[in-house]
TORKOL-4160 file (C-alpha; in steps of 0.2 Angstrom, whole numbers, padded with zeros to 4 digits, m for minus):
111
<pt num="1" X="m0252" Y="m0205" Z="m0002"/>
<pt num="2" X="m0240" Y="m0213" Z="m0015"/>
<pt num="3" X="m0244" Y="m0200" Z="m0027"/>
<pt num="4" X="m0239" Y="m0186" Z="m0015"/>
<pt num="5" X="m0223" Y="m0195" Z="m0012"/>
<pt num="6" X="m0219" Y="m0196" Z="m0030"/>
<pt num="7" X="m0224" Y="m0177" Z="m0033"/>
<pt num="8" X="m0213" Y="m0172" Z="m0018"/>
<pt num="9" X="m0198" Y="m0181" Z="m0025"/>
<pt num="10" X="m0199" Y="m0172" Z="m0042"/>
<pt num="11" X="m0201" Y="m0154" Z="m0035"/>
<pt num="12" X="m0184" Y="m0145" Z="m0037"/>
<pt num="13" X="m0181" Y="m0126" Z="m0035"/>
<pt num="14" X="m0166" Y="m0121" Z="m0045"/>
<pt num="15" X="m0163" Y="m0106" Z="m0034"/>
<pt num="16" X="m0159" Y="m0117" Z="m0019"/>
<pt num="17" X="m0140" Y="m0120" Z="m0017"/>
<pt num="18" X="m0134" Y="m0137" Z="m0023"/>
<pt num="19" X="m0131" Y="m0146" Z="m0006"/>
<pt num="20" X="m0150" Y="m0146" Z="m0003"/>
<pt num="21" X="m0156" Y="m0145" Z="m0021"/>
<pt num="22" X="m0159" Y="m0164" Z="m0023"/>
<pt num="23" X="m0169" Y="m0165" Z="m0007"/>
<pt num="24" X="m0187" Y="m0172" Z="m0007"/>
<pt num="25" X="m0200" Y="m0164" Z="0004"/>
<pt num="26" X="m0196" Y="m0175" Z="0019"/>
<pt num="27" X="m0177" Y="m0172" Z="0019"/>
<pt num="28" X="m0180" Y="m0153" Z="0016"/>
<pt num="29" X="m0192" Y="m0152" Z="0031"/>
<pt num="30" X="m0180" Y="m0162" Z="0042"/>
<pt num="31" X="m0166" Y="m0150" Z="0037"/>
<pt num="32" X="m0177" Y="m0135" Z="0040"/>
<pt num="33" X="m0181" Y="m0141" Z="0058"/>
<pt num="34" X="m0163" Y="m0143" Z="0061"/>
<pt num="35" X="m0159" Y="m0126" Z="0056"/>
<pt num="36" X="m0174" Y="m0118" Z="0065"/>
<pt num="37" X="m0168" Y="m0127" Z="0081"/>
<pt num="38" X="m0150" Y="m0121" Z="0080"/>
<pt num="39" X="m0156" Y="m0103" Z="0077"/>
<pt num="40" X="m0168" Y="m0104" Z="0091"/>
<pt num="41" X="m0155" Y="m0111" Z="0104"/>
<pt num="42" X="m0143" Y="m0098" Z="0097"/>
<pt num="43" X="m0155" Y="m0084" Z="0099"/>
<pt num="44" X="m0159" Y="m0090" Z="0117"/>
<pt num="45" X="m0141" Y="m0090" Z="0121"/>
<pt num="46" X="m0138" Y="m0073" Z="0115"/>
<pt num="47" X="m0153" Y="m0067" Z="0124"/>
<pt num="48" X="m0147" Y="m0075" Z="0140"/>
<pt num="49" X="m0130" Y="m0066" Z="0138"/>
<pt num="50" X="m0138" Y="m0049" Z="0135"/>
<pt num="51" X="m0149" Y="m0051" Z="0150"/>
<pt num="52" X="m0135" Y="m0055" Z="0162"/>
<pt num="53" X="m0124" Y="m0042" Z="0155"/>
<pt num="54" X="m0137" Y="m0028" Z="0156"/>
<pt num="55" X="m0142" Y="m0034" Z="0173"/>
<pt num="56" X="m0124" Y="m0034" Z="0179"/>
<pt num="57" X="m0122" Y="m0016" Z="0172"/>
<pt num="58" X="m0137" Y="m0010" Z="0180"/>
<pt num="59" X="m0132" Y="m0018" Z="0196"/>
<pt num="60" X="m0114" Y="m0010" Z="0195"/>
<pt num="61" X="m0122" Y="0007" Z="0191"/>
<pt num="62" X="m0136" Y="0007" Z="0204"/>
<pt num="63" X="m0125" Y="0018" Z="0216"/>
<pt num="64" X="m0133" Y="0009" Z="0231"/>
<pt num="65" X="m0151" Y="0012" Z="0226"/>
<pt num="66" X="m0161" Y="m0002" Z="0233"/>
<pt num="67" X="m0174" Y="m0002" Z="0219"/>
<pt num="68" X="m0161" Y="m0002" Z="0205"/>
<pt num="69" X="m0152" Y="m0016" Z="0213"/>
<pt num="70" X="m0168" Y="m0026" Z="0215"/>
<pt num="71" X="m0172" Y="m0023" Z="0196"/>
<pt num="72" X="m0155" Y="m0028" Z="0191"/>
<pt num="73" X="m0156" Y="m0044" Z="0202"/>
<pt num="74" X="m0173" Y="m0048" Z="0194"/>
<pt num="75" X="m0166" Y="m0046" Z="0177"/>
<pt num="76" X="m0151" Y="m0057" Z="0180"/>
<pt num="77" X="m0162" Y="m0070" Z="0189"/>
<pt num="78" X="m0174" Y="m0070" Z="0174"/>
<pt num="79" X="m0160" Y="m0073" Z="0162"/>
<pt num="80" X="m0154" Y="m0088" Z="0172"/>
<pt num="81" X="m0172" Y="m0094" Z="0173"/>
<pt num="82" X="m0174" Y="m0093" Z="0154"/>
<pt num="83" X="m0157" Y="m0103" Z="0153"/>
<pt num="84" X="m0163" Y="m0117" Z="0164"/>
<pt num="85" X="m0180" Y="m0118" Z="0154"/>
<pt num="86" X="m0170" Y="m0119" Z="0138"/>
<pt num="87" X="m0158" Y="m0132" Z="0145"/>
<pt num="88" X="m0173" Y="m0143" Z="0151"/>
<pt num="89" X="m0181" Y="m0141" Z="0133"/>
<pt num="90" X="m0165" Y="m0146" Z="0125"/>
<pt num="91" X="m0163" Y="m0162" Z="0136"/>
<pt num="92" X="m0182" Y="m0166" Z="0134"/>
<pt num="93" X="m0180" Y="m0166" Z="0115"/>
<pt num="94" X="m0164" Y="m0176" Z="0117"/>
<pt num="95" X="m0173" Y="m0189" Z="0127"/>
<pt num="96" X="m0187" Y="m0190" Z="0115"/>
<pt num="97" X="m0174" Y="m0192" Z="0101"/>
<pt num="98" X="m0166" Y="m0207" Z="0110"/>
<pt num="99" X="m0181" Y="m0215" Z="0117"/>
<pt num="100" X="m0192" Y="m0215" Z="0102"/>
<pt num="101" X="m0178" Y="m0215" Z="0089"/>
<pt num="102" X="m0185" Y="m0200" Z="0081"/>
<pt num="103" X="m0172" Y="m0188" Z="0074"/>
<pt num="104" X="m0183" Y="m0173" Z="0077"/>
<pt num="105" X="m0170" Y="m0160" Z="0077"/>
<pt num="106" X="m0155" Y="m0168" Z="0068"/>
<pt num="107" X="m0146" Y="m0170" Z="0084"/>
<pt num="108" X="m0140" Y="m0188" Z="0081"/>
<pt num="109" X="m0122" Y="m0181" Z="0078"/>
<pt num="110" X="m0121" Y="m0177" Z="0097"/>
<pt num="111" X="m0114" Y="m0191" Z="0108"/>
């Protein structure tokens, strides 16, 4: 195990930008998890906004058609359901970080 640690500390990719050029494998994977979590939550927020906006547009342009209104309402409710699931996931990860002292997603900067 010590050999793997020594090897991982010597691997350097010259194509990587300088702020993370000196990272070892553990630091790089931690930073990669942070970036992936931020991208995931950003993507989910954008998807929520798009679903609510499209559902609202469909609702406005339904012209009183009961089936179109129901489809638009379902789309908006699915967007809010997804948002609630993502918020629960966010708070579960925060709880795991604080209870076990694991900085899994690099969110130690949040109060």
